[in-house]
N, C-alpha and C positions, 0 to 999 in steps of 0.2 A: 422605493426612492429612486428617482431618475437623476443620474449624475451627468451634468453637461460640462462642468468645468472643474478641473483639479489644480490645486496649487501646491508647489513644493518649496520648502525652505530648509537650509542647513544653518545651525547656530551653535554658539559656544566655541571652544577651542577645536582645532583640527584633530581628526583621527583618521587612520588609514582605511576608511570605509565610505567616506562622504561621496567621493566622485563615483565609485562603483554603485552605491545605493541610488544615487540620482539616475545613473545610466540604467540600472535595473528597473526602476519604476517606469521610466520612459519606455523601455523595451516591452515591459509587461502590459502596460496600457495599450501600446501600439498593436500588440499581438492579439489582445482579446476584446478591446473596445476602442478601435482607432478613431471613432467618431467623437470621443471625449477630448475636449481641448485641454491642454496642459500649459500652465504658466509657472514661472519660477520667480519668487521674490529674491532680489539681489541683496546679498549681505544680511540674510536672516531677518530678524525683527526690525532691523534698521530699514530695510527695504519695504517692509510692511507699513511702517509708520510714514515713510516718505513717498509711498506709491511707486517705488522703483521696481518694476517687474519686466520680464521678457516673455514672449510667447514661444513655446517650444515648437518650432516650425518643422516642415517636412525634412529639411536637411539635418536638423538636430536629431530628429527621430531616426533617420537612416543611419546616422553615425553614432548613435547612443552607445553602442558596444565599445567604442574607443575609450569611453570613460573608465572602463574596468582596468585599464593599464596605467592609470595615473593616480597620484595622491592629491592632497589638497581638496578644494571644492570648486567646481567650475562656476557655481552660482554665488559663491562668496559667503563668508561668515562675519559675525560681529558679536560682541558681548553687550547685549542690550537687555536690561531687566525692566519689564513693563510696569512693575509695581514700584520702581524707584523713580518717581516723577521728578524729584529734585535733580538727579543726574541727567535725566532726559531733557529737562529745561536748559540746563547748563550746556548741553551738547546741541541745542537748537532743534531737537527732534519733536518737541511738543511746545506749545505756548504755555505761559504761566497760567495756572488754573485749569488747564486742559487735562482730561483723564486719559492717560496713554492707552489703557485697556479699551476704553470706548473708541478712541481714534483708530486703533488697530482693528477692532471688530467691525467698525463701520467701513473700513477699507475693504475688508473681506466681503461685506454685503454689497458695496458699490461695485466691486469687481465680479460679482456673481459667482463666488467660489462655493461649490457644494461640498468638496472634500479638501482638507488641508493635510498634507503629509509633512510632518516635522522630523528631521533627522538630527538628534541632539541628545543631551543628557537629561537628568531629572528636571532641571530648571526649564529647559526648552520645552519639554513635553507637558509638564504640569501647567506652564503658562498657556500653551495651546488649549489645554482643557478649560482653563479659565475663560479664554476667548469663546469657546464653544458654548459654555454655560451662559455667558453674557448674551450671545446671539439667540440662544434658545429662550431666554427670559424675554427677549424682545421680538419673539415671533419669527425667527429666522433659523432654519435648521442647518447645522453644519456638522459633518462627520470629521473627526480628527483622528488620524491614525499615525502614531509615532513609530520611529525606528530608534533603537537604543544605541547611542554613540558615546563611548568614553573609553580612553585608553586605560583608565584606572580600573575598569571592570567592577564598578562600585554602585550599580543601580539596584535597588531593592524592588521586587524580588526576582530579578533577572539573573539567570545563571551565567550567561556569557554575553557581554555587550560587543557590538560590532567594532572591529578595529583593534581590540585589545591584544589578540594573539599576534597580529602583525607587528604591533608596537613592541611587544616583548622580544620577538624575533629580531627586529631591527636594533633594539638596545643591546642585545647580545652581539650582533654583528659589529656595532659601534665599538663595543668593548674589545672585540678581537683585534682591532687596530690600535685603540688607545693603550691597552695594556702592553702592547709591544714596546711602549716607552719605558718599561720597568728597568731596562739596562742603560737608560740614557744618563744615569748618574748613580754613584754609590748611595746606598740607603735611601731608596726612592719610595715615596708614598703617593699612590694614585687613588683618588676618590672619584668614582664614577657616580655622579648624581643623576638619579632617574626621576621623572615626573611621578607624582603621587601625593596629593595634598593631604588627604586624610586616610588613604587606603594604600597599603604596601604591596598589593597584588602584583603590580607591574614590575616593581623592583625584585620581588621574590621570584617571579616567573622568568624575568630576564636573567637573574643569577642562576636559576636552575638550567636554563638553556645554555648559558655560557659555560657553566661547570660541565654540562654534558658534552659540549664541544671540546673542551680540554680533555676530558676522559676518552673521547672518541678518536683522538689523534693516534694514528697507527704506530708512531715511533717518536722517540725523543733522543737528543744527543747531549746528555748532561755533562760529559767530559769536556765539551767545548762551551758549556754554559746554557744550552737550550734544555731547560728542565720543566717538567710538568708543574712542579711545586711553585716555580717563579711565575708561571703564567696563570695559575689558578686564582680564583677569588678566595680571600681570606676572612672576610667578614661581610655580613649583610645586616643593615640597620633599617628598621621599619617603624612607622608610627605605632604599630601594634606590639612592638617589643620594648621592654625596659632596657635602657642602655646603661650599663655599669661602666662608666668611663675608666675608672681606675682599674677594674678587673680586666676589661678588654685591652687597656693599654699594656698591662703586664703580659697578657697572652700574645698580643701583636708585636710587642718588643722582642719576645722570644723568636717569633717568626722572622722579624727583621734581622736579628742577630744571626740567625741560621742561614737564611737565603739571600739577604740583602735588599729585599723589597717587600712592600705590603700593598695589596689591592683590595679596596673596599667598595661594595655596592651600597649606595645610600639613597633611600627614598627622601625626596625633598621635604616631606612632611615630618620626618623623624626629628625629634628634639625641638620642634617649633615652640611648644609652650615654654621651654627653658630659655630659648633664645629671646622670645618676646619679653619674658620677665626680666632678663638681663638688660635688654634695650630700654625698657620702661624705667628700670631702676637707675639707668644712666641718663634719664631725661630725654631719650631719643623718641621721635615720632614713629609709630608703626603704621605704615600706609596700607589702605584697603581698597579693593576694587568695588564696582557698583553693586556687586552681590554681597558685599560685606566681608569677603574673604581677604585674609592677609596677602599682600603682594609678596610672594615668596622670593621673587628676584631681588627685592629690596632688602631682605634680611639675610639672604644668601646662606642657607644651611650648609651647603658643601664647604664653603670657606670656613664657617664656624667650626665644623667638625674637624677639618684639616688642621686648623690652628690648635684645637684641643689636643689632637693626637700627635702632631709633629714633634713637639718638645718631649712628650711623654715616651715616645718610642724611639727618639733619636734620629728622626728623618733629616737628611741633608737637603733634599729637594722635595717639593710638594707640587703635585699637579691635580687640579680639580677640573673635570670635564663633564659637560652636561649633554645627555643624549636626547633630551626631550623633543626638540624641534626636528632633529634628524629622524626620530621614530614616528612622530605623529603626522608628518607630511608624506609618508611613504605610500606607495600603491599597495592595495590589499593583497595579501598572500593567498595561496590556494585554499588554505583553511578558512580564512575569512570570506573569500569569494563564495564558497559553498554555503556558509552561514547566511551571507547577504542574500543569496538567491532564494533560500528557503523562507527567509523573513519577508522579502519583497513579494513573493507569490501570495503569502498569507495577508500581507498589508493591503494589496490590491483587492483580494477577495473580500476582506473585511470592509474595505471602503465601499465596494459595490453593494454590499449587504447592509450598509449603514451602521456598522458596528465600530464604535470608537474604542480606543485603547492604545497601549504601547505593545508592539509585537515582541515577544521574547519567550524563552523557555522558563516557565513559572516554577520557581523552586518550591513554592508552597502548594503546588498542584501536580506533584509528581514529575516535574520538568516538562510538562506539556507545552508545546509551542502554541501560543494563543494570544489574543488581544487582551492584555492585562488592564484591568480597570484603573483609570487615572488616580483615584484616591489612594490606591495601594502603592503608587510609585514614589520612591524616595531616593535620596542620594546618600553618599558617604557610608556605604556598606563596608564594614571592617573586613579585612582579610583574616581568614581563619588560620592562625599560626599553628594550630594543633593538627592540621592535615598531615598525614603520614609522610608525604613526599617532602614537605618543608622540613619536618623533623629530621628526615634522612639527610637532606642537604646540609643543615647546620651541623649534624653529627660528622659528616665528611669533612667539614671545615674546622672541627674542633671547637665550635662556638656553642655555648649553652643557650637553651631555649627558655627565655624568661618572658612571658607575656606581660605587657604593660598593664598596670592596675586599671586604667580607664577602659580597657577592652576585656 
């Protein structure tokens, strides 16, 4: 296969890998196949539908390395689901009766794209596979090579998605400042709400890193009030854990009575079924996005849990703080930069060989780094709460480990 033109797009929510992955792809192609033209669709599938793209010129190639130092996405993202025609018509991206998949595929054909690199989650990459399938059926060959982006680290069967480690590190860093508020009032309850719709990995890993930071401090001064116990995390709530409100309230009230504050790490997906049931019972509308996902910001799990616990543990003041946007827009850390570099090299190699798939360490193939076949890609991989390190973390906190029945 002769590759003349490559297209890049980033889609879905931000993660701390998009900018670096774009920069890495540009650098790699420039180094080994500089004759290949590179274009980038602006704002993901939005740009593909509207024909909004830019050519990666010589200046962009020469300065591609700068992208490793920044978060966000230089080429822009959007939440566009190509199979949700009704939503796309409402947004003016397709005409009534027009097939969005066909329109996007024909844009790729018109633009002469031989390889499409998608940097996104399971929806982003499986949609790209649908485009490739459509074009193949219509006599146009397109190689699609995806890179796995999600701060939730929940793509099946990929061991580690790009950006997740950085997001966990940043959530811990966020907590290091926010939890400093624990002495701003007597009997203070702080809820640190972490992104994670259906998977608690990010919350668990952020709590592990934060707890490790507390344990690693060389000295404390408890006689003046600076105590490890007050700074530590006291509870971690995830979608994969059953939450015994009454039991946890009893445990956390004892903590509050003893040290004067409680710090909770909460995954935004924890308790969502219960919150939705309560809203619907009250006749309230549950809003959903184009993908059918509940809009978590409209049901506000952090506030719900804060209200449940505040009275039960006798909190005088409650603070709910969300680290999601702080974490997901960060520049990739060294751990992620190394993973991005390995995945980018294989992504370009796969593209030049005409091998489609999503690059990742395949958990079902001995963790081999390979182009994983699109039909095997899925989302919402549950966090395994039975991992030893997580059990040790909860044991340190005095919290029982009770997996949720659904998991």
